[in-house]
C-alpha positions in Angstrom: 55.4 103.7 -53.2 57.6 100.5 -53.2 61.2 100.8 -52.5 64.0 98.3 -52.5 64.6 98.7 -48.7 62.3 98.9 -45.8 62.8 99.3 -42.1 62.6 95.5 -41.5 65.8 95.2 -43.7 67.5 97.9 -41.5 66.5 96.1 -38.4 67.8 92.7 -39.6 71.0 94.4 -40.8 71.4 95.7 -37.1 71.1 92.3 -35.7 73.5 90.9 -38.3 76.1 93.6 -37.6 75.9 93.4 -33.9 79.5 92.7 -32.8 80.8 93.5 -36.3 80.5 97.1 -36.6 81.3 99.7 -33.8 78.4 101.3 -32.1 79.9 104.7 -32.5 79.5 107.5 -30.1 77.0 110.3 -30.2 78.5 113.5 -28.8 77.7 117.2 -28.3 79.5 120.3 -27.6 78.2 123.4 -25.8 80.2 125.6 -28.1 78.9 124.1 -31.2 75.4 124.3 -29.9 75.9 127.9 -29.3 77.3 128.5 -32.8 74.4 126.5 -34.4 71.8 128.1 -32.2 70.3 124.8 -31.3 71.3 121.4 -29.7 73.5 119.4 -32.2 74.0 115.7 -31.7 76.9 114.4 -33.7 77.0 110.7 -34.8 80.7 109.8 -35.0 81.0 107.5 -37.9 84.6 108.8 -38.3 85.3 106.6 -35.4 83.8 103.4 -37.2 86.1 100.6 -38.4 88.0 101.9 -41.6 87.0 105.4 -40.3 83.7 105.7 -42.1 80.0 104.5 -42.1 80.8 102.5 -45.2 81.8 99.4 -43.1 78.2 98.9 -42.1 76.9 98.5 -45.6 79.8 96.6 -47.0 79.8 94.1 -44.1 75.9 93.5 -44.4 76.2 92.9 -48.1 79.2 90.5 -47.9 77.5 88.5 -45.2 74.3 88.2 -47.2 76.2 87.1 -50.4 76.7 83.5 -48.9 78.5 81.2 -51.3 78.3 83.9 -54.0 81.3 85.5 -52.3 83.6 82.5 -52.8 85.3 84.0 -55.9 85.8 87.2 -54.1 84.1 90.6 -54.2 84.7 93.6 -56.4 83.9 97.3 -56.4 84.7 100.8 -57.6 85.2 103.4 -55.0 87.2 106.7 -54.3 88.1 105.3 -50.9 85.9 104.6 -48.0 83.7 101.9 -49.5 87.1 100.4 -51.0 88.4 100.2 -47.6 85.2 98.9 -46.0 84.8 96.2 -48.5 88.5 95.2 -48.2 88.1 94.7 -44.5 84.8 92.9 -44.8 86.2 90.6 -47.4 89.3 89.9 -45.2 87.1 89.0 -42.3 85.1 86.8 -44.5 88.3 85.2 -45.8 87.7 86.0 -49.5 89.5 88.1 -52.1 88.8 91.7 -52.7 89.2 93.4 -56.0 89.0 97.3 -55.8 88.9 99.8 -58.7 90.0 103.2 -57.5 90.5 106.5 -59.5 94.1 107.4 -59.8 93.2 110.7 -58.0 92.0 108.9 -54.8 93.4 110.1 -51.5 96.7 108.4 -50.4 95.4 107.7 -46.9 92.4 105.8 -48.5 94.7 103.9 -51.0 97.0 102.8 -48.1 94.0 101.7 -46.1 92.8 99.5 -48.8 96.2 98.0 -49.3 96.6 97.4 -45.5 93.7 94.9 -45.7 95.3 92.9 -48.5 93.0 93.8 -51.4 94.1 94.1 -55.1 93.8 97.6 -56.4 93.4 98.6 -60.0 93.7 102.3 -60.7 91.6 103.9 -63.4 90.7 107.4 -64.8 88.6 109.5 -62.4 85.2 109.0 -64.1 82.3 106.7 -63.7 82.6 105.2 -67.1 86.3 104.1 -66.5 85.4 102.9 -63.1 82.5 100.7 -64.2 84.3 99.3 -67.3 87.5 98.5 -65.2 85.4 96.7 -62.6 83.5 94.7 -65.3 86.7 93.5 -66.7 87.9 92.3 -63.3 84.7 90.5 -62.6 84.8 88.7 -65.9 88.4 87.6 -65.2 87.9 86.6 -61.6 84.2 85.7 -61.1 84.1 88.2 -58.3 80.7 89.4 -57.0 80.1 93.2 -57.4 79.1 95.1 -54.4 78.2 98.4 -55.5 79.4 101.4 -53.2 75.8 102.7 -52.7 73.1 101.4 -55.2 72.7 98.1 -53.5 69.7 97.4 -51.2 71.9 95.3 -48.8 74.5 98.2 -48.5 71.6 100.8 -48.0 70.1 98.7 -45.3 73.5 98.5 -43.5 74.1 102.3 -43.8 70.7 102.8 -42.2 71.9 101.2 -39.0 73.9 104.4 -38.3 70.8 106.6 -38.0 69.1 103.8 -36.0 71.8 104.0 -33.5 71.7 107.7 -33.5 68.0 107.7 -32.4 68.7 104.9 -29.8 71.5 107.0 -28.3 70.1 110.5 -28.7 66.4 110.0 -28.4 63.8 112.0 -30.2 65.1 114.5 -32.7 63.4 117.4 -34.5 65.6 116.9 -37.6 68.3 114.7 -38.9 70.8 115.5 -41.6 73.5 113.5 -43.6 75.7 114.0 -46.5 74.7 112.9 -50.1 77.1 111.4 -52.6 75.6 108.3 -54.2 73.0 108.4 -51.6 73.5 105.1 -49.6 73.8 106.8 -46.2 71.1 109.3 -47.0 68.5 106.8 -48.2 69.2 104.6 -45.3 68.7 107.4 -43.0 65.4 108.3 -44.6 64.0 104.8 -44.3 65.0 104.5 -40.6 63.9 108.0 -39.7 60.6 108.0 -41.3 59.7 104.5 -39.9 60.8 105.2 -36.3 60.0 108.9 -36.0 57.5 110.1 -38.6 57.6 113.6 -37.5 61.3 114.1 -37.7 62.3 116.3 -40.5 65.0 115.0 -42.9 67.6 117.1 -44.7 70.7 116.4 -46.8 74.0 118.2 -47.3 76.0 118.5 -50.5 78.9 120.6 -51.8 78.2 123.3 -54.1 80.7 121.8 -56.5 78.8 118.5 -56.7 75.3 119.5 -56.2 73.5 117.0 -58.5 71.2 115.7 -55.7 70.0 119.3 -54.8 69.2 120.0 -58.5 67.6 116.7 -58.8 65.3 117.3 -55.9 64.4 120.7 -57.2 63.2 119.5 -60.5 61.9 116.1 -59.4 64.1 113.9 -61.7 67.4 112.3 -61.5 70.2 114.5 -62.8 73.6 112.9 -63.1 76.8 114.5 -61.7 79.1 115.9 -64.3 82.3 117.7 -63.7 82.3 117.8 -59.9 84.7 120.2 -58.2 85.0 120.0 -54.5 87.3 119.0 -51.7 84.6 116.4 -50.6 86.1 113.5 -52.4 83.6 111.1 -51.0 80.5 113.1 -52.5 81.5 113.1 -56.2 79.1 110.4 -57.5 75.6 110.5 -58.9 72.6 108.9 -57.0 71.3 105.6 -58.3 68.1 103.7 -59.2 67.7 102.5 -55.6 68.8 105.6 -53.7 67.2 108.4 -55.7 63.5 107.4 -55.3 63.9 107.2 -51.6 65.8 110.5 -51.4 63.3 112.2 -53.7 60.3 111.1 -51.6 61.6 111.8 -48.1 63.9 114.8 -48.0 62.5 118.2 -47.2 65.5 120.1 -48.6 69.2 119.6 -49.5 71.5 122.4 -48.3 74.6 123.1 -50.4 78.0 124.2 -48.7 81.0 125.7 -50.1 84.4 124.1 -49.6 85.3 127.0 -47.3 82.3 126.2 -45.1 83.4 122.6 -45.0 86.8 123.4 -44.0 85.5 125.7 -41.2 83.3 122.9 -40.0 86.3 120.6 -39.9 88.3 123.2 -37.8 85.4 123.5 -35.3 85.1 119.8 -34.9 88.9 119.6 -34.2 88.9 122.6 -31.9 85.7 121.7 -29.9 85.8 117.9 -30.0 89.4 117.0 -30.7 88.4 114.9 -33.7 89.7 114.8 -37.3 86.8 114.5 -39.8 87.3 114.4 -43.6 85.6 117.0 -45.8 82.8 114.7 -46.8 82.1 113.9 -43.2 82.0 117.6 -42.2 79.5 118.7 -44.9 76.5 118.0 -42.8 77.7 120.2 -39.8 78.6 122.9 -42.4 75.1 122.9 -43.5 73.7 123.0 -40.0 76.0 126.0 -39.3 74.9 127.9 -42.4 72.4 130.8 -42.4 69.6 128.9 -44.3 69.6 126.1 -41.8 69.8 128.4 -38.9 66.7 130.2 -40.2 64.5 127.0 -39.9 62.1 127.2 -37.1 60.8 124.5 -34.7 64.1 122.6 -34.6 65.6 122.4 -31.1 67.6 119.2 -31.5 69.3 118.0 -34.8 71.2 114.8 -35.3 74.2 115.2 -37.7 76.0 112.2 -39.1 79.8 112.8 -39.4 80.2 110.2 -42.1 84.0 109.7 -42.2 87.4 110.7 -40.9 89.9 109.6 -43.5 91.8 112.7 -44.6 95.3 113.1 -45.9 97.6 114.7 -43.2 98.5 118.3 -44.4 95.5 118.4 -46.9 93.9 121.1 -44.9 95.7 123.5 -42.6 93.8 123.8 -39.5 
C-alpha cells in the first residue's frame, strides 16, 4: 500500500537535520526495568530543543519549504509544535503565526512568545483552530505547516526512532504516544523498514482514545470531547497519519491520568527528569498490566515525547 512517507524520506530528513536537532540521549534505569519486568530504553525527546520531538518535524518542513516560507509560516497547536515552529522560523529568519487554544498551558505559551512568534488565541476546538489559521494565512500569505498531518513533518518525527535504534540497538518492541499521529506514524515507517520483526505499539490516554477505537474498528474515528491531562494528545489523526498507524500497529494501550502521573513520578524519582503528561504516556502503558503480560519482549524502546509541563500542575 502506498503512503505519503517512506524510509528514504526519514533518512533524508536525518541528514538534513544533522546539527539542527539534538541527538537526544537514550537512558535506562535498573529500578524502572525491575518495575516493568523487562529492559526499558527511554528516548529522551523531553531534552530536545523546545523540550519536545516536535522540533524535528517542524525544522524539516520549514527547510523544505524553500522560497514558499518567505511570507512566514502558520500553524495551530496546543503548544509543542507551536514552540517548535516558532524556533524553526526564527532560525530561518521568517515570521511565525501561531494559533493556540486559550486553554494552552502557560509554559508552552511563554515558550512560543520567547521565539518572537505572533500568537492568536482561539476556542479549544479543531474548527476554531482551523478557521483562525485560515484567516491568518489569507491576511499574511504565510504557509501552513500542519502540526502532524504533513509528510515532511512525519519524516522529521521519524528521525527520533531512527536514533533510538542507532543508540539502543535491536529492540523487541517500540512504543510511542498518539495524538495526531505524527510521531507514531514516523516511528512506524522507520521501525518497519529497519527492523521488520520489531513489534510496534501505541499509547493513548483513556480520555482521548480515538486512535485505539479507530484501530479496533478499522476506520478513522475523530476525537470528540477529550478529557485528559495529556494536553498534547487531544487531536484526531489525519489522512496521512491514520493509514500508516492502521497498517503497522499491533495494539494501542490506553492509560488513565493517574497512571500517567505515576509514570511522571517514577521518571523524576529514578532519572531526575521532568516529563510532561503526554510524554509519559508511553512509559505508563509499558508499566501497565496488559503490556506486562506480553511475551517475548525483553527489550522495549519508549519515546518520552516532551517535557513541557507547567510548574505545580502535578504534585510529585
